[in-house]
Legacy VTK file of the C-alpha trace (Angstrom):
# vtk DataFile Version 3.0
C-alpha trace
ASCII
DATASET POLYDATA
POINTS 168 float
23.060 182.060 -32.482
19.734 183.546 -33.548
19.906 181.522 -36.773
20.561 178.301 -34.844
17.634 179.018 -32.520
15.342 179.738 -35.480
16.396 176.518 -37.227
15.871 174.447 -34.063
12.437 176.013 -33.528
11.357 175.145 -37.081
12.519 171.533 -36.668
10.665 171.232 -33.354
7.435 172.603 -34.852
7.691 170.300 -37.890
8.263 167.243 -35.681
5.339 168.200 -33.444
3.051 168.594 -36.450
4.029 165.168 -37.771
3.414 163.542 -34.384
0.000 165.178 -34.081
-0.986 164.098 -37.586
0.089 160.517 -36.841
-2.195 160.424 -33.803
-5.267 161.836 -35.514
-5.521 160.308 -38.974
-4.999 157.224 -41.073
-4.536 156.741 -44.801
-7.673 156.694 -46.878
-8.377 153.763 -49.181
-10.073 154.023 -52.559
-13.901 153.802 -52.397
-13.756 154.253 -48.611
-16.791 155.853 -46.986
-14.881 157.453 -44.105
-14.656 161.243 -44.020
-11.396 162.662 -45.311
-9.404 165.709 -44.398
-7.813 167.956 -47.020
-4.683 165.793 -46.895
-6.612 162.717 -48.049
-6.322 161.094 -44.613
-9.386 159.650 -42.913
-10.747 161.286 -39.793
-12.092 158.840 -37.228
-12.354 155.266 -38.460
-14.204 153.164 -40.993
-17.272 151.244 -39.811
-15.644 148.043 -41.093
-12.864 148.514 -38.515
-15.173 147.919 -35.552
-18.131 146.103 -34.041
-21.557 147.436 -34.973
-23.218 148.680 -31.803
-26.659 147.348 -30.909
-28.072 147.007 -27.389
-27.376 143.457 -26.253
-24.308 142.890 -28.466
-22.548 139.825 -27.015
-19.106 138.263 -27.293
-17.889 134.908 -26.023
-14.956 135.102 -23.639
-11.542 134.228 -25.061
-11.232 131.286 -22.633
-14.795 130.115 -23.299
-15.835 130.361 -19.639
-18.251 133.297 -19.911
-20.200 135.460 -22.342
-19.953 139.263 -22.170
-23.036 141.280 -23.171
-23.123 145.038 -23.575
-26.731 145.530 -22.482
-26.668 149.271 -23.126
-24.561 152.324 -23.777
-25.605 155.861 -22.918
-25.359 157.561 -25.321
-26.029 154.873 -27.902
-23.931 154.127 -29.837
-20.843 155.026 -27.768
-19.888 158.637 -28.503
-17.313 161.306 -27.788
-16.903 162.304 -24.101
-18.455 160.443 -21.146
-20.430 157.242 -21.686
-22.201 154.805 -19.371
-22.011 151.070 -20.136
-24.098 148.295 -18.604
-22.335 144.935 -19.059
-23.580 141.492 -18.088
-21.332 138.455 -17.705
-23.074 135.070 -18.070
-22.017 131.473 -17.512
-22.422 128.618 -20.009
-26.056 128.152 -18.922
-26.877 131.822 -19.590
-27.059 132.786 -15.920
-25.694 136.226 -14.996
-22.756 136.011 -12.583
-21.150 138.416 -10.131
-17.416 138.714 -9.638
-14.624 141.172 -10.354
-14.873 143.041 -13.688
-12.235 145.419 -14.980
-11.903 147.254 -18.285
-9.076 148.776 -20.284
-10.049 151.555 -22.722
-7.518 152.269 -25.444
-7.112 153.511 -28.984
-5.101 150.751 -30.703
-4.248 152.850 -33.757
-2.979 155.727 -31.598
-1.167 153.781 -28.890
-2.796 155.479 -25.896
-5.536 154.827 -23.370
-8.280 156.881 -21.794
-6.993 159.201 -19.043
-9.862 158.166 -16.765
-10.626 154.715 -15.385
-14.394 154.236 -14.920
-16.037 153.327 -11.641
-17.453 149.799 -11.860
-20.319 148.653 -9.659
-22.577 145.608 -9.703
-26.324 146.305 -9.973
-28.107 143.352 -8.344
-31.477 144.260 -9.874
-30.123 144.124 -13.431
-27.548 141.410 -12.594
-25.078 143.546 -14.513
-22.094 145.822 -14.050
-22.442 149.580 -14.483
-19.323 151.356 -15.754
-19.086 155.150 -15.724
-17.687 157.406 -16.910
-16.280 155.639 -19.941
-14.312 158.684 -21.151
-13.770 158.628 -24.915
-11.950 161.877 -25.527
-11.074 161.560 -29.243
-12.697 160.390 -32.436
-11.396 157.109 -33.805
-11.345 153.417 -33.015
-11.734 152.597 -29.303
-11.015 149.133 -27.872
-12.732 147.973 -24.660
-11.011 144.957 -23.088
-13.099 143.421 -20.320
-11.439 141.060 -17.828
-13.583 139.037 -15.423
-12.811 136.770 -12.460
-15.113 134.852 -10.158
-15.102 131.809 -7.898
-17.202 128.750 -8.666
-17.061 126.443 -5.664
-13.389 126.287 -4.751
-12.217 127.038 -8.301
-11.365 130.464 -9.666
-12.448 131.183 -13.236
-11.318 134.043 -15.448
-12.118 135.250 -18.939
-11.903 138.305 -21.162
-13.619 139.801 -24.190
-12.851 142.692 -26.531
-15.329 145.111 -28.117
-14.241 147.789 -30.589
-16.353 150.784 -31.621
-15.814 153.743 -33.916
-16.402 157.036 -32.159
-17.031 160.125 -34.249
LINES 1 169
168 0 1 2 3 4 5 6 7 8 9 10 11 12 13 14 15 16 17 18 19 20 21 22 23 24 25 26 27 28 29 30 31 32 33 34 35 36 37 38 39 40 41 42 43 44 45 46 47 48 49 50 51 52 53 54 55 56 57 58 59 60 61 62 63 64 65 66 67 68 69 70 71 72 73 74 75 76 77 78 79 80 81 82 83 84 85 86 87 88 89 90 91 92 93 94 95 96 97 98 99 100 101 102 103 104 105 106 107 108 109 110 111 112 113 114 115 116 117 118 119 120 121 122 123 124 125 126 127 128 129 130 131 132 133 134 135 136 137 138 139 140 141 142 143 144 145 146 147 148 149 150 151 152 153 154 155 156 157 158 159 160 161 162 163 164 165 166 167
């Protein structure tokens, strides 16, 4: 019985180690500038995997109705732990618009999201949404999917945009 218990414990520990390694690393490529662990796996992500952060980075919405601009990130660029984003949504004429903004924070290579959903408020002086805390609890590639809805006259318009940043 003791032998069976010992064997089962070893298998459990080996499986747990493999699962943890799968969630925290990716294979390194030749001539890659990402940091590597002793196993030859990259830690974090390569800069080529993500958007390059700069204040005012903008993306057109997938439906073409709006443009999404990340006016600022504190800290800049986005970093480990709590962040504050200021996001502006603009119409085709470049005018900032109010409406309902939501965000999904996830790590696409790890298959999990942030445990905390940020509070989102609209700042009328900046004509932008303030999102905090944007909790980035691990190094790696983070995806920010913004969904926006508003009413224009009697019509409802929606759009979305995706930003991806390496956090290390």
